[in-house]
C-alpha positions in Angstrom: -21.1 -12.9 2.5 -20.0 -14.6 5.8 -16.1 -13.7 6.3 -15.0 -17.7 5.9 -17.1 -17.7 2.4 -15.1 -14.6 1.4 -11.9 -16.0 2.4 -12.6 -19.2 0.7 -13.9 -17.3 -2.8 -10.6 -15.0 -2.8 -8.5 -18.4 -2.7 -10.4 -20.0 -5.4 -10.0 -16.9 -7.2 -5.8 -17.2 -6.6 -6.3 -20.4 -7.8 -7.9 -19.9 -10.9 -5.0 -17.4 -11.5 -2.3 -19.5 -10.3 -3.0 -22.3 -12.6 -3.9 -20.1 -15.5 -0.9 -18.0 -14.7 1.3 -21.3 -14.6 -0.1 -22.1 -18.0 0.7 -18.3 -19.6 4.4 -18.5 -17.8 5.3 -21.8 -19.5 5.6 -20.2 -22.9 5.8 -16.0 -21.8 9.6 -16.3 -21.3 9.8 -19.1 -24.4 8.0 -16.3 -27.1 10.4 -13.6 -27.6 13.2 -16.4 -28.2 10.6 -18.4 -30.5 10.3 -14.7 -32.2 13.7 -13.8 -32.7 15.2 -17.3 -33.1 13.2 -19.5 -35.1 10.7 -16.9 -36.9 13.3 -13.8 -37.2 11.7 -11.3 -35.6 13.6 -8.0 -34.5 13.3 -6.6 -31.1 11.0 -3.8 -32.8 8.4 -6.1 -34.1 8.7 -7.9 -30.4 7.7 -4.4 -29.2 5.2 -4.0 -31.8 3.3 -7.4 -31.3 3.3 -6.4 -27.0 2.2 -3.0 -27.3 -1.1 -3.8 -30.1 -2.0 -6.8 -28.1 -1.9 -4.8 -24.5 -4.1 -2.0 -26.3 -6.7 -4.4 -27.0 -6.8 -5.9 -23.7 -6.5 -2.5 -21.6 -9.5 -1.3 -23.8 -11.4 -4.3 -23.0 -11.0 -3.7 -19.4 -13.2 -0.4 -18.7 -16.1 -2.4 -20.7 -15.9 -5.9 -19.0 -15.7 -4.0 -15.7 -18.8 -1.7 -16.1 -20.9 -4.4 -17.7 -20.0 -6.9 -14.8 -21.1 -4.2 -12.3 -24.4 -3.5 -14.0 -25.4 -7.0 -15.2 -23.8 -8.9 -12.1 -21.8 -11.3 -14.4 -18.4 -10.8 -13.2 -18.1 -14.7 -12.8 -19.3 -15.5 -16.6 -17.1 -12.9 -17.8 -13.9 -14.2 -15.7 -15.0 -17.8 -17.6 -14.9 -16.2 -20.7 -11.6 -14.1 -20.4 -9.7 -17.1 -18.7 -10.5 -19.6 -21.7 -8.9 -17.7 -24.2 -5.8 -18.8 -22.7 -6.4 -22.1 -24.2 -6.9 -20.5 -27.6 -3.6 -18.6 -27.3 -1.6 -21.9 -27.1 -3.7 -23.5 -29.7 -2.5 -20.4 -32.2 1.0 -20.3 -31.2 1.4 -24.2 -31.7 -0.2 -23.1 -35.9 2.3 -19.9 -36.3 4.6 -20.0 -39.0 5.7 -16.4 -39.2 5.6 -13.1 -36.5 2.0 -12.0 -37.7 0.7 -15.6 -36.4 2.0 -14.8 -32.9 0.5 -11.5 -33.1 -2.9 -12.7 -33.6 -2.4 -15.2 -30.5 -1.0 -12.7 -28.5 -4.2 -10.2 -29.4 -6.6 -13.2 -28.4 -4.7 -14.0 -25.3 -4.5 -10.2 -24.2 -8.3 -9.8 -25.0 -9.3 -12.7 -22.7 -7.0 -10.8 -20.1 -9.0 -7.6 -21.0 -12.3 -9.4 -20.5 -11.5 -11.2 -16.9 -9.2 -8.9 -14.8 -11.7 -5.7 -13.9 -14.2 -8.5 -13.2 -11.9 -11.0 -11.2 -10.7 -7.9 -9.2 -14.0 -6.4 -8.8 -14.7 -10.2 -7.2 -11.9 -9.7 -5.0 -12.9 -6.5 -3.2 -16.5 -7.3 -2.9 -15.0 -10.8 -1.1 -13.0 -8.8 1.4 -13.2 -6.8 4.6 -12.2 -2.9 3.6 -10.1 -2.8 6.2 -8.0 -6.3 4.9 -8.1 -5.3 1.2 -4.8 -4.9 0.6 -4.1 -8.0 2.0 -6.9 -10.0 0.2 -4.9 -8.7 -3.0 -1.8 -9.8 -1.7 -3.1 -13.1 -1.3 -4.6 -13.4 -4.8 -1.3 -11.5 -6.2 1.0 -14.1 -4.1 -0.9 -17.3 -5.5 -1.2 -15.9 -9.0 2.9 -15.3 -9.0 3.1 -18.9 -7.6 1.6 -19.9 -10.5 4.1 -17.9 -12.5 6.9 -19.3 -10.7 6.0 -22.9 -11.4 5.2 -21.9 -15.1 8.6 -20.6 -15.2 10.3 -23.8 -14.0 8.8 -25.7 -16.7 10.0 -23.1 -19.2 13.0 -23.8 -17.9 13.0 -27.1 -17.9 11.7 -27.2 -21.7 14.8 -25.7 -22.8 17.2 -27.5 -20.8 15.7 -30.8 -22.2 15.5 -29.0 -25.9 11.7 -30.2 -25.6 10.7 -27.6 -28.5 8.3 -24.6 -28.8 5.8 -26.4 -30.3 5.5 -29.2 -27.7 6.0 -26.8 -24.7 2.7 -24.6 -26.3 0.9 -28.0 -26.3 1.8 -28.9 -22.5 0.9 -25.6 -21.3 -2.9 -26.0 -22.2 -3.4 -28.5 -19.3 -3.0 -26.4 -16.6 -5.3 -23.5 -18.1 -7.9 -26.1 -18.4 -7.7 -26.8 -14.8 -7.8 -23.4 -13.7 -11.0 -22.4 -15.9 -12.7 -25.3 -14.4 -12.0 -24.2 -11.0 -14.0 -20.9 -12.0 -17.5 -23.1 -11.4 -17.0 -23.0 -7.4 -16.4 -19.1 -7.3 -19.4 -17.5 -5.5 -20.3 -14.0 -6.8 -22.1 -11.8 -4.6 -25.1 -9.8 -6.7 -26.1 -7.6 -3.9 -23.9 -4.5 -5.1 -26.2 -2.3 -7.2 -24.9 0.1 -9.9 -26.0 3.6 -8.9 -27.0 4.0 -12.8 -27.1 1.7 -15.6 -27.0 5.2 -18.0 -23.5 5.7 -16.4 -21.6 6.5 -19.8 -24.3 9.2 -20.9 -24.2 11.0 -17.4 -20.1 10.7 -16.6 -18.5 8.6 -14.1 -17.4 11.1 -10.9 -13.9 10.2 -9.1 -12.7 11.8 -6.3 -10.0 14.4 -7.3 -7.1 12.3 -5.7 -7.8 9.1 -7.4 -8.3 11.4 -10.8 -4.7 12.4 -10.4 -3.5 9.2 -9.2 -4.9 7.4 -12.5 -3.3 10.4 -14.4 0.3 9.5 -12.9 0.0 5.8 -13.6 -0.6 6.5 -17.3 2.7 8.9 -17.6 4.5 6.3 -15.6 3.5 3.1 -18.2 4.5 5.5 -20.9 8.1 3.9 -19.5 6.7 0.7 -18.3 7.5 -1.5 -21.4 7.0 -5.0 -21.6 9.0 -7.5 -19.4 9.8 -9.0 -22.8 12.5 -6.3 -22.9 14.3 -7.3 -19.5 14.7 -10.7 -21.0 16.1 -9.8 -24.1 18.7 -7.5 -22.1 19.6 -10.0 -20.1 20.3 -12.0 -23.3 22.4 -9.2 -24.5 24.5 -8.9 -21.1 25.7 -12.5 -22.1 23.1 -14.9 -20.0 21.9 -18.0 -21.8 18.5 -18.7 -22.9 17.8 -21.0 -19.9 19.9 -18.7 -17.8 17.2 -15.7 -19.0 14.4 -17.9 -18.0 16.0 -18.5 -14.4 16.2 -15.1 -13.8 12.6 -14.6 -14.7 11.7 -17.3 -12.3 13.7 -15.2 -9.6 11.3 -12.3 -10.3 8.3 -14.3 -10.2 9.5 -16.0 -6.9 10.4 -12.5 -5.0 7.1 -11.0 -6.1 5.0 -13.9 -4.6 7.1 -14.4 -1.4 6.5 -10.3 -0.9 3.1 -10.1 -2.1 1.1 -10.6 1.1 3.4 -8.9 3.8 3.7 -5.5 1.2 -0.6 -5.8 1.0 -0.9 -6.2 4.3 1.5 -3.3 5.6 -0.4 -1.0 3.3 -3.5 -1.7 5.3 -1.9 -1.1 8.2 0.5 1.9 7.4 -1.0 3.4 4.8 -1.0 2.7 0.8 1.7 5.7 0.4 4.0 3.9 2.9 4.3 1.0 0.2 3.4 2.5 -3.2 6.0 5.3 -3.4 8.9 3.0 -2.3 7.7 0.3 -4.9 7.7 3.2 -7.3 10.9 4.3 -6.5 12.3 1.1 -6.5 11.2 0.5 -10.0 13.2 3.7 -11.0 16.6 2.4 -9.9 15.9 -0.9 -11.3 15.2 0.0 -14.6 18.4 2.6 -14.6 20.3 -0.3 -13.0 19.7 -2.4 -16.3 20.9 0.7 -18.2 24.2 1.5 -16.2 25.3 -2.5 -14.9 26.2 -5.1 -17.0 27.5 -7.7 -14.5 25.7 -11.1 -13.8 25.5 -10.7 -10.1 24.2 -7.1 -10.9 21.8 -8.2 -13.4 20.5 -11.1 -10.9 19.7 -8.6 -8.1 17.7 -6.0 -10.5 15.6 -9.1 -11.1 14.8 -9.6 -7.3 14.2 -6.1 -7.1 12.2 -5.7 -10.0 10.0 -8.8 -8.1 10.1 -6.7 -4.7 8.2 -3.5 -6.8 5.9 -5.9 -8.3 5.2 -7.0 -5.0 4.7 -3.5 -3.5 2.5 -2.1 -6.4 -0.1 -5.1 -7.0 -1.9 -5.1 -3.8 -1.9 -1.8 -2.4 -2.5 -0.1 -6.0 -5.6 -2.2 -6.4 -6.8 -1.7 -3.0 -6.3 2.1 -3.4 -8.5 2.2 -6.7 -11.2 -0.4 -5.2 -11.7 1.8 -2.0 -11.9 4.5 -3.4 -14.4 3.8 -6.3 -17.9 4.9 -6.1 -20.4 1.9 -4.7 -21.4 -0.6 -6.9 -18.7 0.5 -9.7 -15.5 -0.9 -8.3 -15.3 -3.3 -11.4 -15.6 -0.2 -14.1 -12.9 2.2 -11.9 -10.8 -1.1 -11.8 -11.1 -1.3 -15.7 -10.4 2.3 -16.1 -7.3 1.6 -14.2 -6.3 -1.3 -16.3 -7.0 0.6 -19.6 -4.7 3.5 -18.5 -2.0 0.7 -18.1 -2.4 -1.0 -21.1 -2.8 2.4 -23.4 0.6 3.3 -21.8 1.9 0.2 -22.4 1.1 0.4 -25.9 3.3 3.2 -26.4 5.9 1.9 -24.0 6.7 -1.1 -26.1 6.5 0.5 -29.4 8.8 3.4 -27.8 10.8 0.8 -26.2 11.4 -1.1 -29.4 12.3 2.2 -31.4 14.8 3.3 -28.9 16.7 0.1 -28.8 16.7 0.0 -32.6 17.8 3.5 -33.4 19.7 4.5 -30.6 20.6 1.8 -28.1 19.5 -1.1 -25.9 20.0 1.0 -23.0 17.8 3.9 -23.8 14.2 2.7 -23.2 15.7 1.6 -19.6 17.0 5.0 -19.1 13.7 6.6 -20.1 11.6 4.1 -17.7 14.0 4.8 -14.8 13.4 8.6 -15.1 9.6 8.1 -15.3 9.4 5.6 -12.4 11.3 8.2 -9.8 9.4 11.3 -11.3 6.2 8.6 -10.5 7.4 8.1 -7.2 7.9 11.6 -6.5 4.1 12.5 -8.0 2.5 9.7 -6.1 3.8 10.9 -2.7 2.6 14.6 -3.2 -0.9 13.4 -4.6 -1.4 10.3 -1.6 0.8 13.1 1.1 3.0 11.4 4.0 1.1 11.5 7.1 -1.9 9.6 5.6 -2.2 6.6 7.8 -5.0 4.8 5.6 -7.0 5.9 2.2 -10.8 6.9 2.3 -12.7 4.4 2.0 -15.8 5.3 -0.5 -19.2 4.7 1.1 
């Protein structure tokens, strides 16, 4: 695949994510408010909904990644996964109880589980290896730019009292635009999986990659849904519209820093970006537990955006370049599965801690795990490494 065509492929995939995430983020900040204010759900119920939805997505990621690798249908899987975003909004409109929102979220996260690994594999195969971090950073930048625009719409919906159901209906428009862009994406089918009976023989991974994935799972036990950050901000005295603006600040920070962070990881090594990223996360979560002033909460949302930017490009690049050739989608799927399994447990744990201890407990727990993960990742990747090994 020629360089120019490869770059345009990455941009197209980024635009798909931009429009679909615009659609998703139009409603994401509204859903916890819709659940608690309109449907009367408790924070514990919110945690259960998020945990169940994300766990289903996580289980699908590894299978969709493997199917995309073996049968060369990454593009079709991405199309099917992104299409679920439209059905999600329709089900939200029809929901009259929290169980309806649960079904809608399960559909939405099922789509995410189907599309994520094949999409990331398409980005990886469209990128030059030495620019892998920058490529994932470009995709993340467009993704978060769409998220930012979606949050702006969500704020407008709240400010003008647009109504939850009208907002859900309007959000379908950008999702359809994003889905249509997928038809312009090109899939390189020359990458061959080494064995179609992979599950019978087992997948052999680099020892350092296996250790890294284990740390990711442990870290995710404390990395609960972003919904809890929004609920915490509301508890600290921010109005519903102000909470949405805070979420906008997070998305803008992540979008602005995504490409520079990815490129820096290409130049100086993944550990130089990943370790500070996880350290920032730990400090941010401790900050949510210990700080209460509105300026401090604002700064924490900015820092949380920085964490997201630091991790997204460098981490996917590390996983992709250390995966066996022809099975990048499979390994990226395993990575996503571990994240989702951890999120299931963490969201349930956070909801229970919030209800039975206090609202600070989930953030103290997550902060400690974040700092511990930074130390573990530094040990695994080493401090003197310039660039991670690229699998042949």
